[in-house]
TORPA-4810 file (N, C-alpha, C, O; in nm, 3 decimals):
<nodes>
NODE_1_-11.348_-9.592_2.451_-11.491_-9.593_2.520_-11.509_-9.691_2.678_-11.567_-9.652_2.779_X
NODE_2_-11.439_-9.829_2.655_-11.386_-9.852_2.751_-11.351_-9.778_2.926_-11.402_-9.796_3.036_X
NODE_3_-11.267_-9.715_2.887_-11.228_-9.590_2.977_-11.315_-9.489_2.998_-11.313_-9.432_3.107_X
NODE_4_-11.404_-9.449_2.898_-11.535_-9.365_2.975_-11.650_-9.457_3.065_-11.721_-9.424_3.160_X
NODE_5_-11.639_-9.569_3.001_-11.723_-9.688_3.081_-11.736_-9.640_3.236_-11.817_-9.589_3.314_X
NODE_6_-11.584_-9.698_3.226_-11.507_-9.736_3.367_-11.516_-9.597_3.461_-11.536_-9.617_3.581_X
NODE_7_-11.500_-9.422_3.406_-11.528_-9.327_3.448_-11.655_-9.320_3.495_-11.660_-9.256_3.600_X
NODE_8_-11.771_-9.366_3.452_-11.910_-9.333_3.437_-11.903_-9.444_3.557_-11.937_-9.375_3.653_X
NODE_9_-11.879_-9.570_3.607_-11.891_-9.650_3.702_-11.809_-9.559_3.818_-11.882_-9.504_3.900_X
NODE_10_-11.650_-9.537_3.834_-11.611_-9.473_3.927_-11.656_-9.387_3.998_-11.662_-9.405_4.120_X
NODE_11_-11.707_-9.252_3.930_-11.859_-9.165_3.904_-11.958_-9.206_3.971_-11.991_-9.145_4.073_X
NODE_12_-12.039_-9.341_3.920_-12.165_-9.329_4.036_-12.113_-9.415_4.194_-12.196_-9.447_4.279_X
NODE_13_-12.030_-9.429_4.202_-11.962_-9.503_4.319_-11.945_-9.435_4.436_-11.999_-9.460_4.544_X
NODE_14_-11.827_-9.298_4.395_-11.847_-9.174_4.444_-12.008_-9.071_4.457_-12.036_-8.992_4.547_X
NODE_15_-12.089_-9.107_4.336_-12.206_-9.035_4.408_-12.270_-9.118_4.529_-12.298_-9.065_4.636_X
NODE_16_-12.294_-9.270_4.500_-12.371_-9.371_4.609_-12.301_-9.345_4.728_-12.347_-9.347_4.843_X
NODE_17_-12.168_-9.318_4.686_-12.096_-9.305_4.867_-12.091_-9.161_4.924_-12.037_-9.154_5.034_X
NODE_18_-12.144_-9.018_4.860_-12.188_-8.941_4.904_-12.293_-8.899_4.963_-12.305_-8.801_5.036_X
NODE_19_-12.425_-9.031_4.905_-12.575_-9.000_4.952_-12.556_-9.114_5.064_-12.626_-9.100_5.165_X
NODE_20_-12.459_-9.240_5.057_-12.450_-9.236_5.209_-12.446_-9.184_5.336_-12.516_-9.227_5.427_X
NODE_21_-12.344_-9.065_5.349_-12.254_-8.997_5.420_-12.375_-8.909_5.454_-12.386_-8.850_5.561_X
NODE_22_-12.466_-8.904_5.353_-12.601_-8.771_5.356_-12.676_-8.802_5.503_-12.733_-8.723_5.578_X
NODE_23_-12.651_-8.983_5.520_-12.781_-9.007_5.635_-12.688_-9.092_5.735_-12.669_-9.213_5.733_X
NODE_24_-12.639_-9.000_5.818_-12.530_-8.977_5.985_-12.637_-9.080_6.086_-12.758_-9.098_6.086_X
NODE_25_-12.569_-9.113_6.134_-12.585_-9.111_6.287_-12.652_-9.045_6.380_-12.589_-9.050_6.485_X
NODE_26_-12.763_-8.977_6.390_-12.831_-8.858_6.514_-12.756_-8.906_6.651_-12.757_-9.019_6.699_X
NODE_27_-12.704_-8.809_6.691_-12.648_-8.864_6.869_-12.701_-8.704_6.898_-12.672_-8.603_6.834_X
NODE_28_-12.795_-8.717_7.025_-12.847_-8.645_7.063_-12.816_-8.585_7.246_-12.880_-8.646_7.332_X
NODE_29_-12.775_-8.534_7.268_-12.723_-8.522_7.398_-12.794_-8.380_7.472_-12.785_-8.263_7.435_X
NODE_30_-12.863_-8.437_7.586_-12.959_-8.327_7.682_-12.869_-8.267_7.792_-12.838_-8.345_7.882_X
NODE_31_-12.829_-8.163_7.798_-12.728_-8.129_7.889_-12.793_-7.989_7.953_-12.902_-7.942_7.921_X
NODE_32_-12.716_-7.944_8.035_-12.690_-7.815_8.099_-12.588_-7.692_8.122_-12.485_-7.728_8.180_X
NODE_33_-12.594_-7.581_8.095_-12.484_-7.524_8.192_-12.462_-7.509_8.314_-12.358_-7.470_8.366_X
NODE_34_-12.602_-7.554_8.385_-12.573_-7.533_8.518_-12.576_-7.652_8.578_-12.621_-7.671_8.691_X
NODE_35_-12.519_-7.756_8.490_-12.485_-7.882_8.563_-12.312_-7.923_8.582_-12.227_-7.907_8.495_X
NODE_36_-12.293_-7.970_8.697_-12.122_-7.988_8.689_-12.094_-8.081_8.639_-11.979_-8.081_8.596_X
NODE_37_-12.158_-8.179_8.620_-12.166_-8.342_8.541_-12.146_-8.303_8.380_-12.068_-8.381_8.325_X
NODE_38_-12.188_-8.222_8.311_-12.183_-8.179_8.173_-12.079_-8.138_8.137_-12.055_-8.223_8.051_X
NODE_39_-11.974_-8.056_8.135_-11.892_-8.054_8.046_-11.810_-8.165_7.982_-11.792_-8.155_7.861_X
NODE_40_-11.744_-8.301_8.065_-11.732_-8.383_7.991_-11.783_-8.428_7.898_-11.718_-8.459_7.799_X
NODE_41_-11.948_-8.445_7.911_-12.016_-8.507_7.790_-12.077_-8.376_7.624_-12.131_-8.402_7.516_X
NODE_42_-12.024_-8.223_7.699_-12.011_-8.147_7.609_-11.886_-8.154_7.512_-11.880_-8.133_7.391_X
NODE_43_-11.758_-8.200_7.628_-11.681_-8.189_7.514_-11.706_-8.330_7.401_-11.690_-8.311_7.280_X
NODE_44_-11.742_-8.458_7.451_-11.774_-8.541_7.360_-11.814_-8.510_7.271_-11.756_-8.516_7.162_X
NODE_45_-11.947_-8.461_7.296_-12.020_-8.437_7.170_-11.950_-8.310_7.056_-11.988_-8.280_6.943_X
NODE_46_-11.853_-8.262_7.129_-11.806_-8.133_7.030_-11.639_-8.198_6.974_-11.558_-8.135_6.906_X
NODE_47_-11.623_-8.349_7.032_-11.536_-8.409_6.924_-11.606_-8.490_6.865_-11.506_-8.560_6.878_X
NODE_48_-11.690_-8.563_6.804_-11.847_-8.579_6.762_-11.844_-8.557_6.635_-11.823_-8.628_6.537_X
NODE_49_-11.875_-8.418_6.655_-11.924_-8.234_6.575_-11.799_-8.273_6.494_-11.815_-8.344_6.396_X
NODE_50_-11.624_-8.211_6.544_-11.580_-8.181_6.458_-11.497_-8.325_6.362_-11.435_-8.308_6.257_X
NODE_51_-11.520_-8.475_6.436_-11.425_-8.555_6.420_-11.490_-8.700_6.301_-11.437_-8.791_6.237_X
NODE_52_-11.682_-8.633_6.331_-11.730_-8.776_6.277_-11.858_-8.702_6.174_-11.971_-8.663_6.204_X
NODE_53_-11.785_-8.703_6.045_-11.905_-8.664_5.956_-12.015_-8.745_5.927_-12.107_-8.707_5.855_X
NODE_54_-12.010_-8.908_6.006_-12.114_-9.003_5.950_-12.207_-8.953_6.113_-12.319_-8.999_6.138_X
NODE_55_-12.148_-8.874_6.190_-12.266_-8.841_6.288_-12.314_-8.725_6.310_-12.229_-8.638_6.326_X
NODE_56_-12.443_-8.687_6.316_-12.495_-8.578_6.341_-12.552_-8.565_6.475_-12.653_-8.620_6.519_X
NODE_57_-12.455_-8.467_6.548_-12.394_-8.414_6.708_-12.490_-8.313_6.767_-12.455_-8.197_6.789_X
NODE_58_-12.628_-8.363_6.795_-12.721_-8.207_6.861_-12.739_-8.203_7.011_-12.806_-8.281_7.078_X
NODE_59_-12.662_-8.089_7.056_-12.704_-8.074_7.167_-12.825_-7.993_7.203_-12.848_-7.879_7.162_X
NODE_60_-12.906_-8.070_7.291_-13.035_-8.001_7.326_-13.035_-7.939_7.448_-13.021_-8.038_7.520_X
NODE_61_-13.040_-7.843_7.525_-12.979_-7.781_7.680_-13.155_-7.778_7.737_-13.257_-7.733_7.685_X
NODE_62_-13.134_-7.836_7.844_-13.283_-7.808_7.867_-13.308_-7.741_7.971_-13.201_-7.704_8.019_X
NODE_63_-13.442_-7.689_8.063_-13.488_-7.594_8.136_-13.447_-7.683_8.264_-13.339_-7.654_8.317_X
NODE_64_-13.517_-7.782_8.315_-13.540_-7.794_8.466_-13.383_-7.793_8.568_-13.388_-7.858_8.672_X
NODE_65_-13.225_-7.705_8.527_-13.150_-7.665_8.589_-13.139_-7.442_8.586_-13.063_-7.358_8.633_X
NODE_66_-13.257_-7.441_8.507_-13.257_-7.285_8.537_-13.257_-7.229_8.643_-13.192_-7.126_8.659_X
NODE_67_-13.331_-7.285_8.741_-13.370_-7.254_8.881_-13.275_-7.290_8.975_-13.315_-7.267_9.089_X
NODE_68_-13.159_-7.339_8.970_-13.055_-7.379_9.011_-12.962_-7.287_9.043_-12.869_-7.353_9.089_X
NODE_69_-12.926_-7.144_9.046_-12.809_-7.113_9.066_-12.786_-7.015_8.917_-12.787_-6.893_8.934_X
NODE_70_-12.764_-7.070_8.767_-12.760_-7.033_8.641_-12.915_-7.082_8.557_-12.987_-7.181_8.570_X
NODE_71_-12.923_-6.946_8.458_-13.030_-6.943_8.405_-12.956_-7.002_8.246_-12.932_-6.905_8.175_X
NODE_72_-12.925_-7.110_8.191_-12.834_-7.145_8.092_-12.947_-7.060_7.938_-13.064_-7.073_7.902_X
NODE_73_-12.843_-6.986_7.896_-12.926_-6.870_7.767_-12.931_-6.982_7.656_-13.010_-6.916_7.590_X
NODE_74_-12.919_-7.062_7.602_-12.951_-7.171_7.534_-13.085_-7.283_7.589_-13.128_-7.386_7.536_X
NODE_75_-13.107_-7.244_7.657_-13.204_-7.397_7.775_-13.381_-7.348_7.653_-13.426_-7.239_7.619_X
NODE_76_-13.426_-7.487_7.626_-13.539_-7.508_7.556_-13.639_-7.524_7.599_-13.626_-7.642_7.632_X
NODE_77_-13.762_-7.491_7.635_-13.891_-7.597_7.635_-13.860_-7.707_7.592_-13.834_-7.809_7.656_X
NODE_78_-13.861_-7.685_7.454_-13.863_-7.784_7.350_-13.770_-7.939_7.357_-13.792_-8.054_7.318_X
NODE_79_-13.649_-7.865_7.435_-13.539_-7.960_7.442_-13.598_-8.058_7.574_-13.599_-8.181_7.576_X
NODE_80_-13.653_-7.959_7.692_-13.689_-8.063_7.772_-13.837_-8.184_7.794_-13.870_-8.268_7.877_X
NODE_81_-13.889_-8.132_7.670_-14.075_-8.191_7.612_-13.986_-8.349_7.530_-14.023_-8.465_7.518_X
NODE_82_-13.863_-8.279_7.490_-13.850_-8.389_7.394_-13.724_-8.524_7.481_-13.707_-8.636_7.434_X
NODE_83_-13.669_-8.482_7.582_-13.619_-8.548_7.667_-13.705_-8.692_7.723_-13.697_-8.815_7.727_X
NODE_84_-13.818_-8.541_7.777_-13.946_-8.661_7.815_-13.999_-8.728_7.788_-14.064_-8.796_7.867_X
NODE_85_-14.000_-8.746_7.644_-14.057_-8.787_7.542_-13.995_-8.914_7.535_-14.069_-9.013_7.545_X
NODE_86_-13.866_-8.931_7.519_-13.745_-8.991_7.554_-13.710_-9.107_7.657_-13.660_-9.218_7.637_X
NODE_87_-13.749_-9.048_7.764_-13.757_-9.106_7.869_-13.928_-9.235_7.878_-13.924_-9.351_7.920_X
NODE_88_-14.038_-9.171_7.831_-14.149_-9.302_7.814_-14.118_-9.379_7.702_-14.156_-9.496_7.700_X
NODE_89_-14.043_-9.322_7.590_-14.022_-9.391_7.499_-13.965_-9.546_7.515_-13.998_-9.651_7.461_X
NODE_90_-13.842_-9.503_7.637_-13.739_-9.582_7.619_-13.750_-9.689_7.794_-13.687_-9.772_7.861_X
NODE_91_-13.865_-9.615_7.791_-13.890_-9.665_7.935_-13.758_-9.639_8.111_-13.760_-9.729_8.194_X
NODE_92_-13.696_-9.558_8.126_-13.631_-9.515_8.149_-13.676_-9.443_8.318_-13.693_-9.325_8.352_X
NODE_93_-13.684_-9.560_8.390_-13.755_-9.565_8.547_-13.671_-9.459_8.623_-13.726_-9.413_8.724_X
NODE_94_-13.586_-9.427_8.602_-13.523_-9.261_8.631_-13.566_-9.164_8.602_-13.580_-9.091_8.700_X
NODE_95_-13.613_-9.102_8.471_-13.667_-9.000_8.433_-13.591_-8.956_8.328_-13.550_-9.023_8.233_X
NODE_96_-13.568_-8.806_8.357_-13.498_-8.774_8.233_-13.402_-8.673_8.374_-13.449_-8.623_8.476_X
NODE_97_-13.221_-8.673_8.312_-13.134_-8.654_8.377_-12.994_-8.597_8.257_-12.959_-8.630_8.144_X
NODE_98_-12.947_-8.499_8.354_-12.847_-8.502_8.265_-12.685_-8.526_8.321_-12.657_-8.550_8.438_X
NODE_99_-12.589_-8.513_8.212_-12.608_-8.556_8.079_-12.633_-8.684_7.995_-12.574_-8.792_8.010_X
NODE_100_-12.735_-8.654_7.901_-12.756_-8.800_7.920_-12.751_-8.814_7.717_-12.796_-8.728_7.641_X
NODE_101_-12.703_-8.907_7.686_-12.724_-8.934_7.499_-12.814_-9.005_7.458_-12.858_-9.095_7.529_X
NODE_102_-12.859_-8.983_7.348_-12.941_-9.050_7.226_-12.915_-9.058_7.176_-12.869_-8.959_7.118_X
NODE_103_-12.901_-9.203_7.113_-12.825_-9.259_6.980_-12.966_-9.331_6.899_-13.037_-9.422_6.940_X
NODE_104_-12.976_-9.259_6.779_-13.085_-9.220_6.665_-13.233_-9.279_6.765_-13.304_-9.369_6.719_X
NODE_105_-13.257_-9.229_6.874_-13.391_-9.236_6.914_-13.386_-9.335_6.973_-13.491_-9.340_7.036_X
NODE_106_-13.328_-9.419_6.994_-13.318_-9.566_7.047_-13.266_-9.668_7.187_-13.314_-9.754_7.260_X
NODE_107_-13.109_-9.580_7.166_-13.047_-9.579_7.315_-13.012_-9.484_7.405_-12.948_-9.391_7.354_X
NODE_108_-13.034_-9.475_7.533_-13.017_-9.333_7.607_-12.892_-9.412_7.694_-12.881_-9.533_7.673_X
NODE_109_-12.820_-9.364_7.766_-12.686_-9.424_7.803_-12.646_-9.238_7.892_-12.697_-9.137_7.844_X
NODE_110_-12.566_-9.231_8.001_-12.474_-9.169_8.043_-12.404_-9.054_7.939_-12.311_-9.119_7.891_X
NODE_111_-12.397_-8.905_7.873_-12.370_-8.903_7.815_-12.211_-8.858_7.833_-12.156_-8.829_7.726_X
NODE_112_-12.165_-8.854_7.900_-12.000_-8.849_7.943_-11.916_-8.970_7.914_-11.794_-8.962_7.897_X
NODE_113_-12.023_-9.148_7.906_-11.916_-9.262_7.888_-11.890_-9.230_7.719_-11.968_-9.245_7.625_X
NODE_114_-11.797_-9.197_7.721_-11.730_-9.193_7.563_-11.693_-9.332_7.527_-11.686_-9.347_7.406_X
NODE_115_-11.663_-9.461_7.613_-11.656_-9.558_7.533_-11.793_-9.654_7.524_-11.779_-9.753_7.453_X
NODE_116_-11.885_-9.641_7.568_-12.024_-9.688_7.587_-12.082_-9.606_7.454_-12.152_-9.674_7.379_X
NODE_117_-12.061_-9.466_7.418_-12.116_-9.384_7.325_-12.061_-9.464_7.186_-12.123_-9.523_7.098_X
NODE_118_-11.907_-9.438_7.210_-11.843_-9.467_7.097_-11.896_-9.636_7.013_-11.906_-9.648_6.891_X
NODE_119_-11.926_-9.763_7.125_-11.955_-9.868_7.074_-12.122_-9.842_7.042_-12.153_-9.894_6.934_X
NODE_120_-12.220_-9.783_7.102_-12.325_-9.769_7.047_-12.351_-9.691_6.917_-12.464_-9.685_6.868_X
NODE_121_-12.237_-9.628_6.859_-12.319_-9.539_6.753_-12.195_-9.640_6.648_-12.202_-9.600_6.532_X
NODE_122_-12.125_-9.716_6.658_-12.083_-9.826_6.610_-12.146_-9.936_6.593_-12.086_-10.019_6.523_X
NODE_123_-12.246_-9.965_6.632_-12.384_-10.041_6.611_-12.491_-10.008_6.572_-12.576_-10.093_6.548_X
NODE_124_-12.519_-9.859_6.554_-12.581_-9.861_6.486_-12.679_-9.878_6.390_-12.617_-9.879_6.284_X
NODE_125_-12.799_-9.892_6.366_-12.818_-9.958_6.236_-12.784_-9.871_6.131_-12.760_-9.753_6.158_X
NODE_126_-12.778_-9.911_6.013_-12.730_-9.788_5.861_-12.880_-9.810_5.762_-12.871_-9.769_5.647_X
NODE_127_-12.988_-9.861_5.797_-13.038_-9.848_5.694_-13.149_-9.780_5.721_-13.226_-9.791_5.817_X
NODE_128_-13.152_-9.700_5.620_-13.263_-9.548_5.653_-13.320_-9.498_5.544_-13.286_-9.553_5.439_X
NODE_129_-13.413_-9.393_5.533_-13.485_-9.384_5.440_-13.408_-9.228_5.391_-13.383_-9.137_5.470_X
NODE_130_-13.385_-9.228_5.262_-13.324_-9.071_5.208_-13.445_-8.970_5.263_-13.566_-8.970_5.285_X
NODE_131_-13.322_-8.878_5.269_-13.334_-8.719_5.265_-13.251_-8.675_5.291_-13.151_-8.713_5.351_X
NODE_132_-13.305_-8.521_5.216_-13.183_-8.450_5.151_-13.240_-8.306_5.231_-13.359_-8.291_5.259_X
NODE_133_-13.127_-8.200_5.263_-13.173_-8.083_5.258_-13.090_-7.969_5.189_-12.968_-7.964_5.201_X
NODE_134_-13.161_-7.879_5.117_-13.068_-7.795_5.103_-13.151_-7.660_5.091_-13.274_-7.660_5.104_X
NODE_135_-13.055_-7.509_5.060_-13.148_-7.420_5.085_-13.197_-7.394_4.888_-13.144_-7.441_4.787_X
NODE_136_-13.305_-7.308_4.902_-13.382_-7.281_4.812_-13.459_-7.104_4.818_-13.566_-7.066_4.866_X
NODE_137_-13.386_-7.053_4.770_-13.366_-6.920_4.774_-13.338_-6.839_4.909_-13.218_-6.820_4.933_X
NODE_138_-13.395_-6.807_4.966_-13.450_-6.756_5.115_-13.494_-6.905_5.206_-13.431_-6.931_5.309_X
NODE_139_-13.578_-6.974_5.169_-13.616_-7.062_5.231_-13.513_-7.194_5.187_-13.407_-7.201_5.125_X
NODE_140_-13.609_-7.299_5.257_-13.519_-7.436_5.283_-13.593_-7.526_5.150_-13.693_-7.500_5.082_X
NODE_141_-13.497_-7.643_5.147_-13.528_-7.776_5.084_-13.598_-7.904_5.096_-13.554_-7.976_5.006_X
NODE_142_-13.679_-7.964_5.161_-13.641_-8.077_5.215_-13.696_-8.173_5.114_-13.774_-8.137_5.027_X
NODE_143_-13.647_-8.313_5.128_-13.676_-8.399_5.005_-13.678_-8.500_5.089_-13.580_-8.503_5.163_X
NODE_144_-13.815_-8.647_5.113_-13.792_-8.743_5.210_-13.828_-8.850_5.033_-13.905_-8.827_4.939_X
NODE_145_-13.744_-8.946_5.055_-13.742_-9.062_4.988_-13.855_-9.146_5.028_-13.922_-9.116_5.127_X
NODE_146_-13.888_-9.289_4.930_-13.996_-9.341_4.990_-13.970_-9.479_5.059_-13.852_-9.509_5.045_X
NODE_147_-14.040_-9.572_5.128_-14.008_-9.618_5.252_-14.173_-9.690_5.281_-14.278_-9.672_5.219_X
NODE_148_-14.147_-9.760_5.379_-14.242_-9.849_5.508_-14.281_-9.776_5.564_-14.165_-9.746_5.536_X
NODE_149_-14.345_-9.677_5.645_-14.369_-9.637_5.764_-14.438_-9.551_5.794_-14.514_-9.520_5.702_X
NODE_150_-14.457_-9.468_5.921_-14.493_-9.290_5.919_-14.397_-9.271_5.980_-14.305_-9.346_6.013_X
NODE_151_-14.418_-9.155_6.000_-14.281_-9.070_6.081_-14.352_-8.895_6.098_-14.463_-8.863_6.056_X
NODE_152_-14.270_-8.818_6.157_-14.264_-8.648_6.147_-14.176_-8.654_6.094_-14.107_-8.754_6.076_X
NODE_153_-14.156_-8.523_6.050_-14.063_-8.422_5.964_-13.998_-8.327_6.075_-14.083_-8.243_6.106_X
NODE_154_-13.890_-8.310_6.139_-13.860_-8.215_6.214_-13.764_-8.170_6.161_-13.673_-8.239_6.116_X
NODE_155_-13.769_-7.991_6.154_-13.680_-7.926_6.135_-13.594_-7.891_6.269_-13.658_-7.902_6.374_X
NODE_156_-13.452_-7.850_6.281_-13.391_-7.869_6.354_-13.304_-7.748_6.329_-13.255_-7.758_6.216_X
NODE_157_-13.248_-7.589_6.418_-13.191_-7.489_6.426_-13.110_-7.525_6.500_-13.149_-7.576_6.605_X
NODE_158_-12.961_-7.513_6.473_-12.802_-7.510_6.547_-12.780_-7.427_6.523_-12.834_-7.368_6.429_X
NODE_159_-12.672_-7.370_6.608_-12.576_-7.282_6.619_-12.448_-7.396_6.620_-12.456_-7.507_6.672_X
NODE_160_-12.339_-7.345_6.556_-12.227_-7.504_6.545_-12.123_-7.489_6.684_-12.056_-7.582_6.730_X
NODE_161_-12.131_-7.321_6.746_-12.037_-7.325_6.847_-12.061_-7.216_6.893_-12.100_-7.116_6.832_X
NODE_162_-12.032_-7.232_7.043_-12.063_-7.100_7.146_-11.960_-7.133_7.267_-11.958_-7.249_7.306_X
NODE_163_-11.865_-7.028_7.337_-11.816_-7.038_7.429_-11.895_-6.927_7.564_-11.934_-6.814_7.534_X
NODE_164_-11.906_-6.974_7.683_-12.016_-6.920_7.799_-11.907_-6.886_7.847_-11.806_-6.952_7.819_X
NODE_165_-11.898_-6.722_7.968_-11.836_-6.833_8.107_-11.938_-6.790_8.167_-12.012_-6.703_8.122_X
NODE_166_-11.955_-6.856_8.289_-12.056_-6.917_8.343_-12.011_-6.816_8.508_-11.912_-6.795_8.578_X
NODE_167_-12.127_-6.787_8.504_-12.135_-6.679_8.655_-12.168_-6.712_8.760_-12.144_-6.637_8.854_X
NODE_168_-12.230_-6.827_8.780_-12.298_-6.855_8.894_-12.336_-7.014_8.898_-12.286_-7.076_8.805_X
NODE_169_-12.397_-7.075_8.969_-12.423_-7.172_8.994_-12.354_-7.337_9.002_-12.373_-7.355_9.122_X
NODE_170_-12.308_-7.427_8.968_-12.279_-7.544_8.964_-12.099_-7.504_8.938_-12.006_-7.513_9.019_X
NODE_171_-12.100_-7.460_8.796_-12.036_-7.377_8.692_-11.951_-7.334_8.698_-11.855_-7.354_8.623_X
NODE_172_-11.957_-7.241_8.812_-11.894_-7.094_8.807_-11.781_-7.055_8.814_-11.720_-7.110_8.906_X
NODE_173_-11.694_-6.948_8.731_-11.612_-6.935_8.725_-11.526_-6.998_8.582_-11.416_-6.953_8.551_X
NODE_174_-11.600_-7.117_8.496_-11.546_-7.186_8.387_-11.574_-7.174_8.292_-11.696_-7.173_8.303_X
NODE_175_-11.541_-7.155_8.135_-11.569_-7.094_8.057_-11.594_-7.232_7.932_-11.511_-7.301_7.872_X
NODE_176_-11.748_-7.230_7.928_-11.805_-7.370_7.860_-11.761_-7.335_7.700_-11.790_-7.224_7.655_X
NODE_177_-11.699_-7.422_7.625_-11.676_-7.471_7.480_-11.818_-7.570_7.477_-11.828_-7.669_7.550_X
NODE_178_-11.936_-7.521_7.368_-12.043_-7.582_7.326_-12.079_-7.633_7.184_-12.070_-7.543_7.100_X
NODE_179_-12.104_-7.709_7.152_-12.121_-7.739_7.000_-12.268_-7.765_6.979_-12.355_-7.812_7.052_X
NODE_180_-12.267_-7.708_6.828_-12.421_-7.824_6.766_-12.495_-7.738_6.864_-12.476_-7.803_6.967_X
NODE_181_-12.568_-7.631_6.901_-12.647_-7.644_6.997_-12.776_-7.607_6.955_-12.786_-7.495_6.905_X
NODE_182_-12.869_-7.671_6.964_-13.007_-7.649_6.921_-13.033_-7.545_7.001_-13.012_-7.517_7.119_X
NODE_183_-13.126_-7.451_6.833_-13.235_-7.305_6.872_-13.333_-7.329_6.835_-13.424_-7.255_6.873_X
NODE_184_-13.364_-7.434_6.751_-13.519_-7.451_6.764_-13.565_-7.566_6.690_-13.517_-7.615_6.588_X
NODE_185_-13.636_-7.592_6.738_-13.692_-7.739_6.700_-13.854_-7.739_6.633_-13.946_-7.734_6.714_X
NODE_186_-13.886_-7.743_6.490_-14.049_-7.704_6.401_-14.047_-7.858_6.372_-13.947_-7.923_6.341_X
NODE_187_-14.182_-7.908_6.388_-14.284_-7.997_6.318_-14.304_-7.944_6.172_-14.389_-7.855_6.167_X
NODE_188_-14.253_-7.973_6.067_-14.274_-7.949_5.922_-14.336_-8.030_5.870_-14.336_-7.971_5.762_X
NODE_189_-14.384_-8.105_5.853_-14.438_-8.220_5.812_-14.439_-8.381_5.845_-14.357_-8.449_5.907_X
NODE_190_-14.531_-8.409_5.797_-14.547_-8.584_5.810_-14.559_-8.686_5.684_-14.626_-8.673_5.582_X
NODE_191_-14.478_-8.784_5.720_-14.370_-8.877_5.605_-14.554_-9.037_5.626_-14.613_-9.063_5.731_X
NODE_192_-14.580_-9.096_5.492_-14.631_-9.164_5.551_-14.592_-9.309_5.397_-14.657_-9.395_5.339_X
NODE_193_-14.474_-9.266_5.395_-14.398_-9.395_5.312_-14.384_-9.311_5.152_-14.282_-9.343_5.090_X
NODE_194_-14.453_-9.234_5.102_-14.429_-9.170_4.956_-14.355_-9.059_4.950_-14.356_-8.966_5.031_X
NODE_195_-14.291_-9.070_4.854_-14.192_-8.970_4.846_-14.289_-8.819_4.936_-14.408_-8.816_4.968_X
NODE_196_-14.196_-8.725_4.950_-14.222_-8.604_5.020_-14.124_-8.461_4.925_-14.020_-8.476_4.861_X
NODE_197_-14.207_-8.322_4.949_-14.120_-8.212_4.911_-14.191_-8.127_4.964_-14.308_-8.100_4.934_X
NODE_198_-14.073_-8.039_5.110_-14.160_-7.988_5.166_-14.025_-7.782_5.159_-13.903_-7.769_5.155_X
NODE_199_-14.096_-7.719_5.159_-14.010_-7.623_5.147_-14.038_-7.508_5.290_-14.108_-7.407_5.286_X
NODE_200_-13.961_-7.561_5.411_-13.960_-7.454_5.525_-13.899_-7.302_5.540_-13.784_-7.267_5.513_X
NODE_201_-13.972_-7.247_5.573_-13.887_-7.128_5.621_-13.830_-7.150_5.693_-13.872_-7.205_5.795_X
NODE_202_-13.664_-7.102_5.667_-13.580_-7.092_5.815_-13.641_-7.086_5.961_-13.763_-7.070_5.962_X
NODE_203_-13.579_-7.096_6.082_-13.605_-7.066_6.193_-13.463_-7.050_6.259_-13.356_-7.058_6.199_X
NODE_204_-13.482_-7.028_6.380_-13.376_-6.913_6.497_-13.252_-7.086_6.450_-13.276_-7.205_6.431_X
NODE_205_-13.129_-7.003_6.451_-13.075_-7.116_6.445_-12.926_-7.065_6.299_-12.972_-6.979_6.225_X
NODE_206_-12.819_-7.094_6.271_-12.705_-7.029_6.244_-12.713_-7.157_6.091_-12.701_-7.131_5.971_X
NODE_207_-12.730_-7.257_6.142_-12.758_-7.394_6.048_-12.872_-7.449_6.110_-12.938_-7.427_6.211_X
NODE_208_-12.878_-7.572_5.964_-12.984_-7.634_5.982_-12.951_-7.806_5.974_-12.842_-7.844_5.933_X
NODE_209_-13.083_-7.924_6.030_-13.083_-8.016_5.966_-13.240_-8.086_5.984_-13.335_-8.042_6.048_X
NODE_210_-13.232_-8.194_5.915_-13.384_-8.265_5.933_-13.401_-8.396_5.965_-13.363_-8.480_5.883_X
NODE_211_-13.446_-8.428_6.060_-13.445_-8.559_6.153_-13.609_-8.589_6.084_-13.702_-8.509_6.077_X
NODE_212_-13.601_-8.774_6.025_-13.713_-8.813_6.006_-13.810_-8.920_6.125_-13.850_-9.020_6.065_X
NODE_213_-13.832_-8.920_6.202_-13.859_-8.954_6.359_-14.011_-9.035_6.342_-14.114_-8.972_6.321_X
NODE_214_-14.007_-9.177_6.355_-14.130_-9.256_6.396_-14.200_-9.237_6.477_-14.160_-9.140_6.543_X
NODE_215_-14.310_-9.286_6.521_-14.403_-9.289_6.630_-14.357_-9.319_6.704_-14.400_-9.262_6.804_X
NODE_216_-14.230_-9.431_6.740_-14.189_-9.468_6.835_-14.045_-9.405_6.903_-13.981_-9.446_7.001_X
NODE_217_-14.023_-9.303_6.822_-13.916_-9.231_6.858_-13.806_-9.230_6.784_-13.725_-9.138_6.792_X
NODE_218_-13.785_-9.370_6.674_-13.651_-9.437_6.562_-13.652_-9.283_6.511_-13.731_-9.191_6.495_X
NODE_219_-13.528_-9.309_6.498_-13.465_-9.177_6.377_-13.439_-9.271_6.284_-13.343_-9.348_6.287_X
NODE_220_-13.538_-9.265_6.185_-13.519_-9.327_6.040_-13.476_-9.235_5.903_-13.500_-9.287_5.794_X
NODE_221_-13.425_-9.125_5.907_-13.361_-9.091_5.815_-13.308_-8.910_5.903_-13.369_-8.842_5.986_X
NODE_222_-13.187_-8.889_5.841_-13.132_-8.746_5.853_-13.065_-8.684_5.747_-13.015_-8.737_5.647_X
NODE_223_-13.070_-8.580_5.776_-12.963_-8.482_5.705_-12.937_-8.363_5.752_-13.028_-8.306_5.813_X
NODE_224_-12.827_-8.306_5.739_-12.771_-8.178_5.750_-12.764_-8.112_5.621_-12.774_-8.157_5.507_X
NODE_225_-12.740_-7.974_5.673_-12.766_-7.838_5.499_-12.588_-7.903_5.498_-12.539_-7.980_5.581_X
NODE_226_-12.557_-7.873_5.440_-12.429_-7.868_5.363_-12.377_-7.729_5.348_-12.461_-7.667_5.283_X
NODE_227_-12.270_-7.649_5.380_-12.220_-7.520_5.390_-12.169_-7.506_5.259_-12.114_-7.401_5.225_X
</nodes>
């Protein structure tokens, strides 16, 4: 009996640890294939995507480099609009730039700065609203737990990896390896403190994640679809 009780407690600890891992720190990189200073930041994001299960790393390819000799095939107007929103929220006098990383929607910095990036990630707040994302037939199921506050629920579609040979522009002749490239960003609901159960259709992208983002830009919950 005692052994069984110990086993149940141990299993409970494992389940709790598993749920903790399902609320990752969100790292967003605003980048472009037309930007010669972006590949080191892309490499940093790739390392985070491969090595850090406690981090949800997402690459948002902006559009404002597309007229500089090379049109990024992954550029999204939604990525540019999202970065401009962050510039306003974070009070960045320099406006938008690449490469820029934003951690949990609260701290922005030059995306190729690994030391600063790792420091900001290490200091990120861990108290988050529970969020889960699973497949539900041909659709998805998103569950958000209870808490205090208001936030929008965003579905992110992304491709885990692409390799692109660049034919023109600042990176001419280079072959770029890029990870977790955002292909779609869709608002699927609003959360106001009560539990929420949503059943969105899949969007463009090979994999999916959900962000719970407050009105001030702070990300208060996140989950990735486990393959």
